[in-house]
N, C-alpha and C positions, 0 to 999 in steps of 0.2 A: 411297916415301912412301905412307902409309896414307890411304885415303879416309875412314875413320871418324874422327870428331872426338873419340872417346873416350867418348861417352855410351852408356850401356847402360840399357835399359829392361826392367823385369821383365814377365813374362807377364801378370800381372793388369792392369798399366797399359795394355798393348797391347790386351787384350781389352776393357777398359772404354772405351778411346778409340774402338775400332771400334763398340762397342755404342752409344756416344753418337752417332756418325755415323749409324748405322742408325736408331735410335729417333727422332732429331730430323730425319732427312732433310736433313742438312747437307752442304755441299760439302766435299770432302777438303781443298782448298786453304784454306778458311776455318778449319777445325779445326786444320790444320797451323800456321797463324799463331797461333791461340788457345793451343795447348799448347806451341808452340816446337819442333816436330818438323819435319824436312825433309818436304816434300810427297811425294817419291818413296818415302821410308821409310814414310810413312803409307799410301800406295797399296799397298805390299807387305803391310802388316798387314791391310788390308781384304781383299786377295786371300787371305791365309793364314787369317784368322779369320772372315771374313764368311760362309763357307759352313758353318760349324759349326752343329749343330742349335740350340744356345741362341741363336745370332745370327739364324738364320732365323726363329725363333719371334717375335722382336721386330720384324721388318721390317714397316714400314708401307707402304701403297701409296697413291700420290698420287690414283689414280682407281679406280673399280670395274673399269674396263677393264684397267688394269694388273694388278690382282689376278686377274682372269679369265685373262689371258694367262699369268701365272705359274703358276696352278693347271693350266691346260691343258698347259703345258710339263712340269710335274711328272707329270701323267697320262701323257703320251707317254713320258717317261723310265721310269716304272714299267712301262708296257706293254712297252717294249723290253727291260727287264731280265727280265720274265716270259717273253718269247719266247726269250731266251738260255737261261734256266734250263730251259725246256721242251725245247729242242734238246739241251742237255747231258744231261737226264734220259733222253731217247730214245737218245742215243748210248751212255750207260753201261748202259742196259737191254739193248741189243743186243750189246754186246761180250762175247765169251766169256771166261770166267774161268779 
């Protein structure tokens, strides 16, 4: 027996729904009821599309502290990526060809 009830949603609908959640700071459960989509399905969409650059650009923060924490996390992530790249650069610079 299939778990899917046969409904298929196109990518634009999924992205617009996630964008609506992010922009309006709405609860996933509430939006799931509003649009008639299973809550677990909607959580999957948020997980999949919520990290895309266009979604990150529209995210609003409830407090300045939340924005500060998000920016500090982003800085830590970028610093970690830079360290990895530096180590890789040194590794490949030393390796004999």
